[in-house]
C-alpha positions in Angstrom: -31.9 -11.0 19.2 -33.6 -7.6 18.9 -30.7 -5.9 20.7 -28.2 -7.6 18.4 -30.1 -6.6 15.3 -30.3 -3.0 16.6 -26.5 -2.9 17.3 -25.9 -4.1 13.7 -28.2 -1.4 12.4 -26.5 1.3 14.4 -23.1 0.0 13.3 -24.1 0.2 9.7 -25.6 3.6 9.9 -22.5 4.8 11.7 -20.3 3.6 8.9 -22.6 5.4 6.4 -22.4 8.6 8.3 -18.6 8.4 8.6 -18.3 7.9 4.8 -20.6 10.8 4.2 -18.5 12.9 6.6 -15.3 12.0 4.7 -16.9 13.0 1.4 -18.1 16.3 3.0 -14.6 17.1 4.2 -13.3 16.4 0.7 -15.9 18.8 -0.8 -15.4 21.6 1.8 -11.6 21.3 1.6 -11.7 21.5 -2.2 -14.0 24.5 -2.3 -11.7 26.2 0.3 -8.6 25.5 -1.8 -10.4 26.7 -4.9 -11.1 30.2 -3.5 -7.7 30.4 -1.7 -5.7 29.5 -4.8 -7.7 31.9 -6.9 -6.6 34.7 -4.5 -3.0 33.5 -4.8 -3.2 33.3 -8.6 -5.8 35.8 -9.8 -4.1 36.2 -13.2 -3.9 33.7 -16.0 -1.6 30.8 -15.3 0.5 29.2 -18.2 -2.0 27.8 -20.7 -4.9 29.9 -19.3 -3.4 32.8 -21.3 -4.8 30.9 -24.4 -7.9 29.2 -23.0 -9.6 32.1 -21.2 -9.4 34.7 -24.0 -10.6 32.1 -26.5 -13.6 31.3 -24.3 -14.4 35.0 -23.9 -14.4 35.3 -27.7 -16.9 32.4 -27.9 -19.0 34.0 -25.2 -19.1 37.2 -27.3 -20.3 35.0 -30.2 -17.0 35.4 -32.1 -16.7 31.8 -33.1 -14.4 32.2 -36.1 -11.5 33.9 -34.4 -9.1 31.2 -33.3 -5.8 31.5 -31.4 -3.3 29.4 -33.4 -1.5 28.5 -30.2 -4.5 26.3 -29.2 -4.1 22.8 -30.6 -7.2 21.0 -29.0 -10.8 21.0 -30.2 -13.1 23.6 -28.6 -15.1 21.3 -26.3 -14.2 23.3 -23.2 -15.0 26.6 -24.7 -18.4 25.4 -26.1 -19.2 24.0 -22.7 -18.5 27.3 -21.0 -20.6 29.1 -23.6 -23.6 26.9 -23.0 -23.3 27.1 -19.2 -22.3 30.7 -18.7 -22.9 32.9 -21.7 -26.7 33.1 -21.3 -26.1 34.3 -17.7 -23.3 36.7 -18.7 -20.9 34.9 -16.3 -17.9 34.4 -18.5 -15.1 35.5 -16.2 -12.0 33.8 -15.0 -13.1 32.6 -11.6 -16.4 31.2 -13.0 -14.6 29.5 -15.9 -12.2 28.0 -13.4 -15.2 26.7 -11.4 -15.8 24.2 -14.2 -12.7 22.2 -13.1 -13.9 22.4 -9.4 -17.1 20.7 -10.4 -15.2 18.4 -12.7 -13.0 17.3 -9.7 -16.1 16.3 -7.8 -17.5 14.6 -10.9 -14.3 12.6 -11.3 -14.7 11.3 -7.7 -18.3 10.4 -8.2 -17.7 8.6 -11.6 -14.7 6.7 -10.3 -16.8 5.6 -7.2 -19.6 4.4 -9.5 -17.1 2.5 -11.8 -15.5 0.7 -8.8 -18.8 -0.1 -7.3 -20.3 -1.4 -10.5 -17.2 -3.3 -11.5 -16.9 -5.1 -8.1 -20.6 -5.9 -8.0 -20.4 -7.4 -11.5 -17.3 -9.4 -10.8 -18.1 -10.7 -7.4 -21.8 -10.6 -6.9 -23.5 -10.5 -10.3 -25.1 -7.5 -11.9 -28.2 -7.6 -9.8 -26.8 -8.4 -6.4 -25.5 -5.6 -4.1 -22.7 -5.8 -1.6 -23.2 -4.6 1.9 -19.8 -5.4 3.2 -18.5 -2.4 5.2 -14.8 -3.1 4.4 -15.5 -3.2 0.7 -17.5 0.0 0.8 -14.7 1.8 2.6 -12.2 0.4 0.1 -14.3 1.8 -2.8 -14.7 5.1 -1.1 -11.0 5.6 -0.2 -9.7 4.3 -3.5 -12.1 6.7 -5.3 -10.9 9.7 -3.2 -7.2 8.7 -3.7 -7.8 8.7 -7.5 -9.7 12.0 -7.4 -7.0 13.8 -5.5 -4.1 12.4 -7.6 -1.9 15.4 -7.1 -1.1 16.5 -10.7 -4.8 16.1 -11.6 -6.2 17.6 -8.3 -3.9 20.6 -8.8 -6.0 21.7 -11.8 -9.2 22.0 -9.7 -8.7 25.8 -9.6 -7.4 26.4 -13.2 -9.2 26.6 -16.5 -7.6 23.6 -18.3 -9.1 20.9 -20.5 -7.7 17.9 -18.6 -10.2 17.5 -15.7 -13.3 17.4 -17.9 -11.5 15.4 -20.5 -10.7 12.8 -17.9 -14.2 12.9 -16.6 -15.8 12.3 -20.0 -13.5 9.3 -20.7 -14.5 7.9 -17.3 -18.1 8.5 -18.0 -17.8 6.6 -21.3 -16.2 3.7 -19.4 -19.0 3.9 -16.7 -21.8 3.8 -19.2 -20.1 0.9 -21.0 -20.0 -1.1 -17.7 -23.7 -0.3 -17.2 -24.5 -1.5 -20.7 -25.8 1.9 -21.8 -23.8 2.0 -25.0 -25.4 4.9 -26.8 -24.9 7.1 -23.7 -21.3 5.8 -23.5 -20.7 6.7 -27.1 -22.1 10.2 -26.6 -19.7 10.7 -23.7 -17.0 9.5 -26.1 -17.9 12.2 -28.6 -17.6 14.8 -26.0 -14.3 13.4 -24.7 -12.8 13.7 -28.2 -14.1 17.3 -28.4 -12.0 18.1 -25.4 -8.9 16.2 -26.4 -8.2 14.5 -29.7 -6.2 11.6 -28.3 -9.3 10.4 -26.4 -10.3 8.7 -29.7 -7.9 6.0 -28.6 -10.0 5.2 -25.5 -13.1 5.1 -27.6 -11.4 2.4 -29.6 -10.4 0.6 -26.4 -14.1 0.5 -25.3 -14.9 -0.9 -28.7 -12.5 -3.8 -28.2 -14.0 -4.5 -24.7 -17.5 -4.5 -26.1 -16.5 -6.8 -29.0 -15.1 -9.3 -26.6 -18.2 -9.2 -24.5 -20.4 -10.1 -27.5 -18.2 -13.0 -28.6 -17.9 -14.3 -25.0 -21.7 -14.5 -24.7 -22.1 -16.7 -27.7 -20.8 -19.7 -25.6 -19.9 -18.5 -22.1 -19.3 -22.0 -20.9 -16.4 -22.5 -23.3 -14.4 -19.6 -21.9 -13.4 -20.7 -18.4 -12.3 -18.1 -15.9 -8.8 -19.7 -15.6 -8.2 -19.1 -19.3 -9.4 -15.5 -19.6 -6.0 -13.9 -18.8 -3.9 -16.2 -20.9 -3.2 -16.3 -24.7 -5.6 -19.3 -24.9 -8.4 -16.7 -24.5 -7.8 -15.5 -28.1 -8.4 -19.1 -29.4 -11.5 -19.5 -27.3 -13.0 -16.3 -28.7 -12.1 -17.4 -32.2 -13.8 -20.8 -31.5 -17.0 -18.9 -30.4 -16.9 -16.8 -33.6 -16.2 -19.9 -35.8 -19.1 -21.8 -34.2 -21.4 -18.9 -35.2 -20.0 -18.8 -38.7 -20.1 -22.6 -39.4 -23.6 -22.7 -37.9 -24.8 -20.3 -40.6 -25.2 -17.4 -38.2 -22.4 -15.2 -39.6 -24.9 -12.6 -40.8 -26.6 -12.4 -37.4 -23.2 -12.2 -35.6 -22.0 -9.4 -37.9 -25.2 -7.5 -37.6 -25.1 -7.8 -33.8 -21.5 -6.6 -33.6 -22.1 -3.8 -36.1 -25.3 -2.7 -34.4 -23.8 -2.5 -30.9 -20.6 -0.9 -32.1 -22.2 1.5 -34.5 -22.3 4.6 -32.2 -18.6 4.2 -31.5 -17.8 3.4 -35.2 -19.5 6.7 -36.2 -17.2 8.5 -33.8 -14.2 6.9 -35.5 -15.5 7.7 -38.9 -16.2 11.4 -38.0 -12.7 11.6 -36.5 -11.2 10.2 -39.7 -13.0 12.8 -41.7 -11.8 15.5 -39.4 -8.2 14.4 -39.9 -8.6 14.4 -43.7 -10.1 17.9 -43.6 -7.6 19.3 -41.0 -4.7 17.4 -42.6 -3.7 16.2 -39.2 -4.8 15.7 -35.6 -3.6 19.0 -34.1 -5.4 22.3 -34.6 -3.6 25.6 -34.8 0.2 25.9 -34.6 1.6 22.4 -34.9 5.3 23.4 -34.5 5.2 22.7 -30.7 3.2 19.5 -31.0 4.9 17.6 -33.8 4.2 13.9 -33.6 7.3 11.8 -32.9 8.3 8.3 -31.9 9.3 8.6 -28.2 9.2 5.2 -26.5 10.7 6.4 -23.2 7.4 8.1 -22.5 6.2 4.6 -21.5 9.1 4.3 -19.1 8.4 7.8 -17.6 4.7 6.8 -17.3 5.6 3.6 -15.4 7.7 5.6 -12.9 4.7 8.0 -12.5 2.6 4.9 -11.7 5.1 3.7 -9.2 5.5 7.0 -7.4 1.8 7.5 -6.7 0.9 3.8 -6.2 4.1 2.6 -4.5 2.2 0.7 -1.8 0.9 -1.6 -4.5 4.1 -1.7 -6.4 6.3 -2.9 -3.5 4.2 -6.0 -3.2 5.7 -7.0 -6.6 9.4 -6.6 -5.7 9.8 -10.2 -4.6 8.0 -11.5 -7.7 10.2 -9.4 -9.9 13.4 -10.7 -8.3 12.1 -14.3 -8.6 11.1 -13.7 -12.2 14.5 -12.2 -13.0 16.3 -15.2 -11.4 14.1 -17.8 -13.0 14.2 -16.2 -16.5 17.5 -14.3 -16.3 18.1 -14.6 -20.0 14.8 -13.0 -20.9 15.2 -10.4 -18.2 18.7 -9.5 -19.4 17.4 -9.2 -23.0 14.5 -7.0 -21.9 16.6 -4.7 -19.8 19.2 -4.5 -22.7 16.3 -3.5 -25.0 15.2 -0.8 -22.6 18.8 0.4 -22.4 19.1 0.6 -26.2 15.8 2.6 -26.3 17.1 4.9 -23.7 20.4 5.4 -25.6 18.9 6.1 -29.0 15.4 7.3 -28.4 15.7 9.7 -25.4 14.3 12.9 -26.9 14.0 16.3 -25.1 11.4 19.0 -25.9 12.8 22.5 -25.7 10.1 23.4 -23.1 11.5 20.7 -20.8 14.8 22.5 -20.8 13.5 26.1 -20.6 10.3 26.3 -18.7 11.2 26.4 -14.9 7.5 26.6 -13.9 7.2 22.8 -14.0 8.5 20.1 -11.6 9.7 18.1 -14.6 12.1 20.9 -15.4 13.9 20.4 -12.1 13.7 16.6 -12.0 15.1 16.3 -15.5 17.8 18.9 -15.2 18.9 17.6 -11.8 19.2 14.0 -12.9 19.0 12.7 -16.4 19.7 16.0 -18.0 22.8 16.7 -15.9 24.4 13.3 -15.6 24.8 11.2 -18.7 24.9 7.9 -16.9 21.9 8.7 -14.8 19.5 7.7 -17.6 21.0 4.2 -17.6 20.7 3.9 -13.8 17.0 4.2 -14.3 16.9 1.2 -16.7 16.3 -1.5 -14.0 13.8 0.8 -12.4 11.9 1.1 -15.6 12.0 -2.7 -16.0 10.6 -3.2 -12.5 7.8 -0.6 -12.9 6.7 -2.1 -16.2 6.7 -5.6 -14.7 4.7 -4.4 -11.6 2.1 -2.6 -13.9 1.6 -5.8 -15.8 1.3 -7.9 -12.6 -1.3 -5.6 -11.3 -3.4 -6.0 -14.5 -2.7 -9.6 -15.3 -6.1 -10.7 -13.9 -7.9 -8.9 -16.8 -8.9 -10.7 -20.0 -5.8 -11.3 -22.1 -7.0 -9.0 -24.9 -8.0 -6.4 -22.3 -4.4 -6.3 -21.1 -3.1 -6.1 -24.7 -5.6 -3.4 -25.6 -4.8 -1.3 -22.6 -1.0 -1.4 -23.2 -1.5 -0.7 -26.9 -3.8 2.2 -26.2 -1.4 3.7 -23.7 1.4 3.2 -26.2 -0.5 5.1 -28.9 -1.5 7.9 -26.6 2.0 8.5 -25.1 4.7 7.6 -27.7 3.9 10.3 -30.2 4.3 12.9 -27.5 7.7 14.6 -27.4 7.1 16.7 -24.3 7.4 15.0 -20.9 4.2 16.1 -19.1 2.4 14.3 -16.3 -1.1 15.1 -17.6 -0.6 12.7 -20.5 -0.5 9.9 -17.8 -3.8 10.7 -16.1 -6.2 8.4 -18.0 -3.7 5.5 -18.3 -3.1 5.8 -14.5 -6.7 6.0 -13.5 -7.7 3.0 -15.7 -4.8 1.0 -14.2 -5.9 1.9 -10.6 -9.6 1.2 -11.3 -8.6 -2.3 -12.6 -6.2 -3.1 -9.8 -8.6 -2.7 -6.9 -8.9 -6.4 -6.2 -7.2 -7.8 -3.1 -6.2 -4.3 -1.8 -5.0 -4.4 1.8 -6.0 -1.7 4.3 -2.4 -0.6 4.9 -1.9 0.0 1.1 -5.0 2.2 1.0 -3.8 4.1 4.0 -0.3 4.6 2.6 -1.6 5.7 -0.7 -3.9 8.2 1.0 -1.0 9.5 3.1 1.2 9.9 0.0 -1.4 11.8 -2.0 -2.2 14.1 0.9 1.4 14.8 1.6 2.2 15.5 -2.0 -0.9 17.7 -2.4 0.1 19.6 0.7 3.6 20.1 -0.7 2.5 21.1 -4.1 0.0 23.7 -2.8 2.6 25.0 -0.3 5.2 25.5 -3.0 2.7 27.0 -5.4 1.5 29.5 -2.8 4.8 30.5 -1.3 7.6 30.1 -3.9 7.5 32.9 -6.5 10.0 34.2 -9.0 9.9 36.6 -11.9 10.7 36.5 -15.6 12.1 39.6 -17.3 9.4 39.6 -19.9 6.4 39.2 -17.5 5.2 41.6 -14.8 3.4 38.9 -12.9 5.0 36.4 -10.5 5.7 32.9 -11.7 4.9 29.8 -9.7 5.8 26.1 -9.9 3.4 23.4 -10.8 3.3 20.1 -12.7 
């Protein structure tokens, strides 16, 4: 018995050491890439031409000179001032280091979210899992999300997206851990980095509101009903029971008290919009709000490309659904086709800026061949179906809230840009971790590694020149 127990202990410690080794390799490889890519691209890259000089102004205490080309709030610049101005370290490579640290932070926060979510769902909030396969699943899934190629690419650049994503995820993590004031504080910071993050603050409010109503009579809301429309009625029954029982004031006070930190963010943001006469700062000509539904379709293809091992498991279900409900499927695809026909909009940057993969994909396919956009219609249909199937285990209003939040974030955007998809994608992946098979994790890891290798190879070796710029141009997302 002693030998058996010893072997179990050695096996467990070996797994732990292997996981630590994997994380160490990730950290060392990322640091190596950071310094190598800074040598490859020592000069400002695309939007850095706005971000770095603006930060240097802030570091020199010139807080009232604003580059009108910058349309986001100054969260990134204020963070840099707090961290580096007292040490007189405001230079390009140090500023870029913020995103290197942010990349590690994204891995850590995703890992904590997955760990906490799985423990709550399967073992209860106080019970810990020691299953080795589950721990490996959490680790590899977290790494795959952290090295999502378009996001991981930014580890060596001074952009807002990495820390913006990190703060939204922190808000989500602290919500899961029931630390609502800390969650709301992360939400404030997230909005300071990117205005559209206010939508994810509202999404957390919806989740929290459902939690409160569920707890009023948890026995009424059976697990089998949570992901169906009946869930809405059951929540209403809980609320009605409180109201008819003379406890409306207590219920309202509880909901208001818990949601107050988030509501204050919303109120402050509304005041900002009234004062600024819009969401966007600076020059609004390149960021005019529009109604661009195909962004949802492009986002779903983005999901499918980077998580194809999970999507292909839904192919048979999609074909069965289409066969069983051919009328509904036909109408849905017809609607998608009509949207593609009348609502496909193209930002001038997409046609002109050859430093982005989207320029080449668009101009080699949809932009070149008129019928190509219609050939994508069934693909869009399948990708949307597969996304819904992956999330259908969530509470019904959680599903609705997620899709509405994604819609609000994406549809007003005219420009097709992968970074708009980061947060919707990560939330989707975090919430589709259940029943993941080892081969799917392996295939996802292989895909992300190969795409990362490709993107860094192209960026490092393929250069071209513009007539109006002395520095070489490179291709990225």
